Residue frames as qw, qx, qy, qz and C-alpha x, y, z in Angstrom:
[[0.740, 0.637, 0.016, -0.215, -3.21, 84.85, 74.42],
 [0.263, 0.724, -0.637, -0.028, 0.51, 84.56, 74.09],
 [0.426, -0.276, 0.843, -0.179, 0.55, 81.35, 76.15],
 [0.781, 0.343, 0.462, -0.241, -2.11, 79.80, 73.95],
 [0.578, 0.758, -0.244, -0.177, -0.12, 80.66, 70.84],
 [0.013, -0.618, 0.784, -0.052, 2.98, 79.12, 72.13],
 [0.602, -0.056, 0.765, -0.221, 1.18, 75.99, 72.94],
 [0.764, 0.554, 0.218, -0.249, -0.31, 75.90, 69.54],
 [0.442, 0.774, -0.445, -0.089, 3.00, 76.43, 67.86],
 [0.138, -0.514, 0.838, -0.120, 4.77, 73.79, 69.89],
 [0.793, 0.049, 0.474, -0.379, 2.16, 71.15, 69.45],
 [0.827, 0.513, -0.175, -0.149, 3.20, 70.16, 65.93],
 [0.229, 0.647, -0.705, 0.177, 6.78, 69.51, 67.09],
 [0.479, -0.279, 0.745, -0.371, 5.63, 67.09, 69.65],
 [0.855, 0.285, 0.289, -0.324, 3.64, 65.16, 67.02],
 [0.575, 0.675, -0.445, -0.125, 6.76, 64.58, 64.88],
 [0.549, -0.449, 0.698, -0.100, 7.89, 61.57, 66.90],
 [0.184, 0.290, -0.857, -0.383, 8.98, 58.46, 64.87],
 [0.777, -0.094, -0.190, -0.593, 6.17, 56.08, 63.99],
 [0.700, -0.344, 0.595, -0.196, 5.92, 52.82, 65.89],
 [0.016, -0.329, 0.883, 0.334, 7.46, 49.74, 64.17],
 [0.699, 0.016, -0.350, -0.623, 5.05, 47.67, 62.20],
 [0.705, -0.264, 0.574, -0.321, 3.75, 44.69, 63.99],
 [0.108, 0.314, -0.890, -0.312, 5.04, 41.42, 62.55],
 [0.807, 0.019, -0.070, -0.586, 2.21, 39.27, 61.28],
 [0.615, -0.278, 0.732, -0.089, 2.40, 35.53, 62.29],
 [0.323, 0.342, -0.718, -0.513, 3.21, 33.19, 59.33],
 [0.883, 0.007, 0.071, -0.465, 0.63, 30.51, 58.54],
 [0.564, -0.317, 0.759, 0.077, 1.90, 26.91, 58.90],
 [0.252, 0.291, -0.716, -0.582, 2.45, 24.99, 55.59],
 [0.827, 0.044, 0.023, -0.560, -0.51, 23.02, 54.43],
 [0.589, -0.266, 0.763, 0.016, -0.05, 19.32, 54.84],
 [0.294, 0.311, -0.726, -0.538, 0.55, 17.23, 51.65],
 [0.800, 0.057, 0.354, -0.482, -2.42, 15.09, 51.01],
 [0.053, -0.299, 0.910, 0.283, -1.27, 11.64, 49.77],
 [0.759, 0.107, -0.160, -0.622, -3.87, 9.90, 47.63],
 [0.706, -0.224, 0.662, -0.116, -4.32, 6.25, 48.48],
 [0.002, -0.234, 0.840, 0.490, -3.39, 3.67, 45.84],
 [0.603, -0.001, -0.434, -0.670, -5.99, 2.04, 43.73],
 [0.534, -0.115, -0.835, 0.062, -5.84, -1.22, 45.74],
 [0.152, -0.219, -0.668, 0.695, -6.39, 0.45, 49.14],
 [0.341, 0.104, -0.008, -0.934, -9.05, 2.69, 47.68],
 [0.631, -0.062, -0.585, -0.506, -10.98, -0.25, 46.32],
 [0.557, -0.182, -0.774, 0.241, -10.44, -2.31, 49.44],
 [0.343, -0.796, -0.140, -0.478, -11.44, 0.79, 51.54],
 [0.781, -0.474, -0.194, 0.359, -8.56, 0.69, 53.87],
 [0.131, -0.959, 0.168, 0.187, -5.92, 3.14, 54.90],
 [0.791, 0.519, -0.147, 0.288, -2.88, 3.31, 52.59],
 [0.655, -0.669, 0.093, 0.339, 0.25, 3.17, 54.76],
 [0.038, 0.856, -0.399, -0.325, 3.62, 4.70, 53.75],
 [0.066, -0.425, 0.866, 0.255, 5.21, 1.41, 52.82],
 [0.794, 0.257, 0.319, -0.448, 2.23, -0.14, 51.08],
 [0.493, -0.159, 0.770, 0.373, 3.26, -3.16, 48.96],
 [0.465, 0.571, 0.657, 0.159, 0.57, -2.50, 46.36],
 [0.092, 0.891, 0.107, -0.432, 1.06, 1.26, 45.95],
 [0.146, -0.553, 0.536, 0.621, 4.06, 1.23, 43.47],
 [0.146, 0.020, 0.892, 0.427, 2.24, -1.18, 41.09],
 [0.006, 0.641, 0.747, 0.177, -1.39, -0.08, 41.34],
 [0.139, -0.011, -0.122, 0.983, -1.45, 3.70, 41.07],
 [0.263, 0.486, 0.596, -0.583, -4.71, 5.63, 41.82],
 [0.329, 0.483, -0.282, -0.761, -4.92, 6.71, 38.20],
 [0.487, 0.191, -0.759, -0.388, -5.47, 3.13, 37.02],
 [0.564, -0.207, 0.599, -0.530, -8.04, 1.44, 39.27],
 [0.888, 0.234, -0.120, -0.376, -9.12, -1.03, 36.54],
 [0.449, 0.498, -0.728, 0.142, -5.74, -2.75, 36.76],
 [0.124, -0.211, 0.828, -0.504, -6.26, -3.82, 40.35],
 [0.709, 0.094, 0.237, -0.657, -9.91, -4.58, 39.80],
 [0.825, 0.310, -0.384, -0.274, -9.19, -7.20, 37.20],
 [0.400, 0.335, -0.799, 0.299, -6.30, -8.82, 39.14],
 [0.300, -0.161, 0.659, -0.671, -8.34, -8.75, 42.40],
 [0.787, 0.128, 0.000, -0.604, -11.32, -10.41, 40.58],
 [0.824, 0.280, -0.486, -0.079, -9.22, -13.46, 39.62],
 [0.570, 0.227, -0.651, 0.448, -6.54, -13.82, 42.27],
 [0.576, -0.739, -0.347, 0.034, -7.81, -11.91, 45.28],
 [0.001, -0.912, 0.256, -0.322, -6.06, -9.15, 47.23],
 [0.691, -0.603, 0.397, -0.042, -4.56, -11.44, 49.86],
 [0.905, 0.112, 0.307, 0.272, -2.97, -13.68, 47.21],
 [0.460, 0.799, -0.018, 0.386, -1.56, -10.70, 45.33],
 [0.253, -0.868, 0.345, -0.250, 0.04, -9.28, 48.49],
 [0.851, -0.342, 0.393, 0.059, 1.41, -12.76, 49.36],
 [0.830, 0.405, 0.181, 0.338, 2.92, -13.19, 45.91],
 [0.271, 0.867, -0.132, 0.397, 4.56, -9.77, 46.00],
 [0.487, -0.775, 0.364, -0.170, 6.01, -10.24, 49.51],
 [0.908, -0.169, 0.357, 0.139, 7.63, -13.47, 48.44],
 [0.708, 0.546, 0.157, 0.420, 9.41, -11.87, 45.49],
 [0.451, -0.319, -0.023, 0.833, 12.36, -9.44, 45.44],
 [0.187, 0.756, 0.185, -0.600, 11.53, -5.85, 44.48],
 [0.017, 0.440, -0.592, -0.675, 13.28, -6.20, 41.09],
 [0.063, -0.099, -0.916, -0.384, 10.78, -8.86, 39.96],
 [0.202, 0.471, 0.685, -0.518, 7.49, -7.51, 41.38],
 [0.358, 0.505, -0.114, -0.777, 6.67, -5.30, 38.45],
 [0.307, 0.222, -0.811, -0.446, 6.95, -8.22, 36.05],
 [0.026, -0.222, -0.952, 0.208, 4.88, -10.42, 38.37],
 [0.295, 0.500, 0.404, -0.707, 2.09, -7.76, 38.52],
 [0.388, 0.438, -0.403, -0.703, 2.07, -7.51, 34.70],
 [0.208, 0.060, -0.959, -0.183, 1.85, -11.29, 34.40],
 [0.101, 0.348, 0.824, -0.435, -1.01, -11.48, 36.90],
 [0.331, 0.523, 0.141, -0.772, -2.89, -8.75, 35.14],
 [0.380, 0.337, -0.646, -0.569, -2.43, -10.36, 31.70],
 [0.152, -0.087, -0.985, 0.010, -3.49, -13.80, 32.98],
 [0.202, 0.422, 0.644, -0.605, -6.51, -12.24, 34.72],
 [0.405, 0.469, -0.189, -0.761, -7.54, -10.52, 31.44],
 [0.340, 0.208, -0.840, -0.367, -7.18, -13.84, 29.54],
 [0.027, -0.205, -0.933, 0.295, -9.11, -15.70, 32.19],
 [0.333, 0.471, 0.368, -0.729, -12.01, -13.16, 32.00],
 [0.470, 0.422, -0.404, -0.662, -12.12, -13.39, 28.18],
 [0.711, 0.127, -0.654, -0.225, -11.85, -17.22, 28.13],
 [0.603, -0.533, 0.399, -0.441, -12.87, -18.76, 31.50],
 [0.997, 0.021, 0.041, -0.054, -12.15, -22.36, 30.23],
 [0.844, 0.261, -0.068, 0.463, -8.61, -22.09, 28.77],
 [0.358, -0.878, 0.021, 0.317, -7.38, -18.69, 29.86],
 [0.044, -0.786, 0.498, 0.364, -3.76, -18.05, 28.87],
 [0.520, -0.099, 0.815, 0.234, -3.43, -21.54, 27.42],
 [0.537, 0.656, 0.530, 0.009, -6.07, -20.74, 24.77],
 [0.181, 0.948, -0.149, -0.217, -4.23, -17.48, 23.80],
 [0.304, -0.580, 0.695, 0.295, -0.89, -19.37, 23.62],
 [0.592, 0.197, 0.764, 0.166, -2.40, -22.08, 21.37],
 [0.447, 0.835, 0.312, -0.080, -3.84, -19.47, 19.12],
 [0.021, 0.900, -0.363, -0.239, -0.60, -17.64, 18.83],
 [0.455, -0.336, 0.781, 0.265, 1.30, -20.89, 18.13],
 [0.607, 0.479, 0.630, 0.076, -1.15, -21.68, 15.34],
 [0.289, 0.947, 0.022, -0.137, -0.58, -18.25, 13.82],
 [0.216, -0.732, 0.589, 0.265, 3.17, -18.80, 14.03],
 [0.585, 0.004, 0.782, 0.213, 2.94, -22.17, 12.23],
 [0.520, 0.728, 0.446, -0.001, 0.83, -20.67, 9.53],
 [0.114, 0.954, -0.216, -0.171, 3.22, -17.83, 9.02],
 [0.426, -0.484, 0.715, 0.272, 6.16, -20.31, 8.86],
 [0.632, 0.319, 0.687, 0.167, 4.38, -22.25, 6.13],
 [0.389, 0.901, 0.186, -0.034, 3.78, -19.07, 4.13],
 [0.145, -0.850, 0.450, 0.232, 7.42, -18.10, 4.56],
 [0.571, -0.183, 0.757, 0.260, 8.62, -21.55, 3.35],
 [0.578, 0.595, 0.542, 0.133, 6.33, -21.29, 0.23],
 [0.195, 0.971, -0.038, -0.132, 7.58, -17.81, -0.47],
 [0.343, -0.658, 0.616, 0.263, 11.21, -18.98, -0.17],
 [0.630, 0.117, 0.735, 0.223, 10.52, -21.91, -2.57],
 [0.467, 0.818, 0.335, 0.019, 8.91, -19.54, -5.11],
 [0.028, -0.936, 0.282, 0.206, 11.88, -17.26, -4.90],
 [0.490, -0.379, 0.721, 0.309, 14.35, -20.13, -5.57],
 [0.607, 0.444, 0.645, 0.137, 12.22, -21.26, -8.53],
 [0.306, 0.943, 0.108, -0.069, 12.22, -17.75, -10.00],
 [0.222, -0.788, 0.505, 0.275, 16.02, -17.48, -9.56],
 [0.576, -0.074, 0.761, 0.288, 16.53, -20.77, -11.42],
 [0.530, 0.681, 0.490, 0.119, 14.24, -19.66, -14.25],
 [0.110, 0.975, -0.108, -0.162, 16.09, -16.40, -14.50],
 [0.404, -0.566, 0.645, 0.316, 19.45, -18.17, -14.60],
 [0.593, 0.247, 0.724, 0.251, 18.21, -20.47, -17.43],
 [0.395, 0.869, 0.296, -0.016, 16.86, -17.51, -19.38],
 [0.102, -0.906, 0.325, 0.251, 20.13, -15.65, -19.07],
 [0.505, -0.293, 0.744, 0.325, 22.13, -18.72, -20.24],
 [0.571, 0.510, 0.624, 0.156, 19.78, -19.08, -23.31],
 [0.224, 0.967, 0.058, -0.111, 20.16, -15.43, -24.24],
 [0.288, -0.731, 0.543, 0.295, 23.98, -15.68, -23.96],
 [0.576, -0.009, 0.761, 0.299, 24.01, -18.77, -26.15],
 [0.495, 0.728, 0.465, 0.092, 21.90, -17.15, -28.82],
 [0.018, 0.964, -0.178, -0.197, 24.07, -13.97, -28.76],
 [0.396, -0.532, 0.661, 0.350, 27.25, -16.05, -29.20],
 [0.596, 0.317, 0.697, 0.242, 25.71, -17.92, -32.18],
 [0.342, 0.901, 0.266, -0.027, 24.78, -14.63, -33.79],
 [0.131, -0.904, 0.334, 0.231, 28.32, -13.16, -33.39],
 [0.213, -0.449, 0.823, 0.275, 30.11, -16.26, -34.74],
 [0.832, 0.322, 0.155, -0.425, 28.00, -17.66, -37.65],
 [0.599, 0.607, -0.505, -0.135, 31.08, -18.91, -39.64],
 [0.179, -0.488, 0.819, -0.244, 32.54, -20.99, -36.95],
 [0.718, 0.056, 0.598, -0.353, 29.77, -23.55, -37.43],
 [0.733, 0.549, -0.205, -0.344, 30.31, -24.10, -41.20],
 [0.314, 0.512, -0.799, -0.017, 33.51, -26.15, -40.99],
 [0.377, -0.115, 0.831, -0.394, 31.93, -28.30, -38.41],
 [0.749, 0.380, 0.293, -0.457, 28.91, -28.92, -40.70],
 [0.586, 0.620, -0.472, -0.222, 31.30, -29.76, -43.70],
 [0.054, 0.411, -0.898, 0.149, 33.22, -32.19, -41.64],
 [0.551, 0.077, 0.701, -0.445, 30.11, -33.88, -40.44],
 [0.750, 0.505, 0.019, -0.428, 28.80, -34.08, -43.97],
 [0.438, 0.584, -0.674, -0.113, 32.03, -35.60, -45.23],
 [0.164, -0.250, 0.910, -0.286, 32.04, -38.12, -42.48],
 [0.664, 0.229, 0.476, -0.530, 28.46, -39.04, -43.31],
 [0.652, 0.532, -0.365, -0.398, 29.26, -39.85, -46.97],
 [0.965, -0.108, 0.238, 0.023, 30.00, -43.56, -47.69],
 [0.410, -0.568, 0.545, 0.462, 33.57, -44.50, -48.62],
 [0.568, 0.579, -0.345, -0.472, 34.31, -44.63, -52.46],
 [0.961, 0.051, 0.268, -0.035, 34.38, -48.07, -54.03],
 [0.299, -0.565, 0.631, 0.440, 37.80, -49.28, -55.30],
 [0.668, 0.503, -0.305, -0.457, 38.02, -50.05, -59.02],
 [0.954, -0.048, 0.295, 0.007, 38.62, -53.57, -60.11],
 [0.089, 0.807, -0.537, -0.228, 42.33, -53.82, -61.08],
 [0.747, -0.133, 0.650, 0.036, 42.37, -57.52, -61.76],
 [0.742, 0.633, 0.220, 0.020, 42.05, -57.01, -65.50],
 [0.222, 0.899, -0.376, 0.035, 45.26, -55.02, -65.61],
 [0.472, -0.499, 0.726, -0.022, 47.20, -57.78, -63.78],
 [0.816, 0.230, 0.531, 0.007, 45.86, -60.40, -66.22],
 [0.587, 0.809, -0.019, 0.003, 46.95, -58.33, -69.21],
 [0.062, -0.821, 0.567, -0.036, 50.46, -57.92, -67.82],
 [0.652, -0.254, 0.714, -0.019, 50.81, -61.67, -67.25],
 [0.797, 0.484, 0.362, 0.001, 49.73, -62.48, -70.78],
 [0.363, 0.898, -0.246, 0.025, 52.25, -60.03, -72.27],
 [0.307, -0.668, 0.678, -0.023, 55.03, -61.58, -70.25],
 [0.763, 0.028, 0.646, 0.000, 54.14, -65.14, -71.39],
 [0.708, 0.690, 0.149, 0.030, 53.97, -64.04, -75.06],
 [0.120, 0.888, -0.443, 0.008, 57.38, -62.36, -74.73],
 [0.498, -0.470, 0.729, -0.002, 58.86, -65.55, -73.36],
 [0.803, 0.281, 0.524, -0.032, 57.39, -67.74, -76.06],
 [0.552, 0.831, -0.060, -0.014, 58.81, -65.51, -78.75],
 [0.073, 0.793, -0.598, 0.094, 62.41, -65.79, -77.52],
 [0.727, 0.123, -0.674, 0.048, 62.24, -69.36, -76.60],
 [0.758, -0.579, -0.285, 0.098, 62.93, -70.95, -73.26],
 [0.153, -0.913, 0.345, -0.156, 65.31, -69.21, -71.02],
 [0.901, 0.105, -0.300, 0.295, 68.82, -70.71, -70.85],
 [0.589, -0.738, 0.006, 0.330, 71.42, -70.16, -68.20],
 [0.334, 0.904, -0.267, -0.014, 74.37, -67.99, -69.15],
 [0.119, 0.592, -0.784, 0.142, 76.98, -70.32, -67.69],
 [0.889, -0.106, -0.416, -0.161, 77.17, -73.93, -66.98]]
């Protein structure tokens, strides 16, 4: 019995050994990044490579852009145009092709030429309206200047009413006819007669010395 007790008492001490280290779980590899093909490759149903010429200009979120350009120019012509241009001019070239394709779809006969003619017509009409408005403005400015001058003239006449009276008197005097000179011939005749009578009374005149 003592042996069994000892064994039972020593059994817990043997079980107090350190636990085994946890097993390291293997890490899962990173999921590969799925690159969506561009709108051009998606519509053409081909694999979009890493250096696709059409990918920067036809994103997958705007498939209508490539559809319109492809309908008028064709995919091969678009790729050829872009390859012949430097990268700094490709974005403008794509915008021009899309605009021209839209105009050609709206107006199959004239295309961009019809849109340009319509815009030029609108510009000429607006220029005519602008010239008319400028002429009306100049006319109104002239009328305003004349009105201001007339008001200033009337105000000056109201402030100086006496200054015009001497002018009117001078003009009235100048308008009157000159006074007629009296006939003085009768006085000269009377004087001559008196002199003759005086001479006849005293006789003829004689010299004082010989």
